C-alpha positions in Angstrom: 59.8 -3.7 2.5 60.8 -1.3 -0.3 57.6 0.3 -2.1 58.4 0.6 -6.0 55.9 2.7 -8.2 54.1 0.8 -10.6 54.4 -2.7 -8.7 51.3 -4.8 -8.2 50.3 -7.2 -5.5 49.9 -10.9 -6.3 46.6 -11.6 -7.9 45.7 -8.1 -8.9 46.7 -8.2 -12.6 44.0 -7.1 -15.0 42.3 -9.6 -17.2 41.8 -9.2 -20.9 39.8 -6.1 -21.9 36.3 -6.1 -23.4 35.4 -5.3 -26.9 33.2 -2.5 -27.8 30.4 -5.1 -28.4 31.0 -7.0 -25.2 30.9 -3.5 -23.3 27.7 -2.4 -25.2 25.9 -5.7 -24.2 27.3 -5.9 -20.9 26.3 -2.4 -19.6 23.6 -1.3 -21.8 21.5 -4.3 -23.4 21.5 -6.7 -20.3 20.5 -4.0 -17.7 17.9 -2.4 -20.0 16.4 -5.7 -20.7 16.2 -6.5 -17.2 14.5 -3.2 -16.4 11.9 -3.6 -19.0 11.2 -7.3 -18.1 10.7 -6.1 -14.2 8.7 -3.1 -15.2 6.5 -5.1 -17.5 5.8 -7.7 -14.8 5.0 -5.1 -12.4 2.6 -3.3 -14.7 0.9 -6.5 -15.3 0.7 -7.5 -11.7 -0.6 -4.1 -10.7 -3.2 -3.7 -13.4 -6.6 -3.1 -12.3 -8.8 -6.0 -12.2 -12.2 -6.4 -14.1 -15.2 -6.1 -11.7 -17.5 -8.9 -11.6 -21.1 -8.2 -12.5 -23.8 -8.4 -9.8 -25.0 -11.7 -11.0 -21.8 -13.5 -10.4 -21.9 -12.4 -6.6 -23.3 -15.2 -4.3 -24.6 -12.4 -1.8 -26.5 -9.6 -3.5 -27.9 -8.0 -0.5 -27.3 -8.0 3.2 -30.6 -7.6 5.5 
């Protein structure tokens, strides 16, 4: 088999290119949004809980 420079194997042809807007949305907006959504959910899940007052506990003292 003879190799010809610039030849391409079957199925390796490039598809249509992305516009500038599609590139911006695909590589900046979507990943950035996902980052902030995950960070926000993590921040909410890790937020300190409000302590219950002593009157809310069923056991106030152990003898």
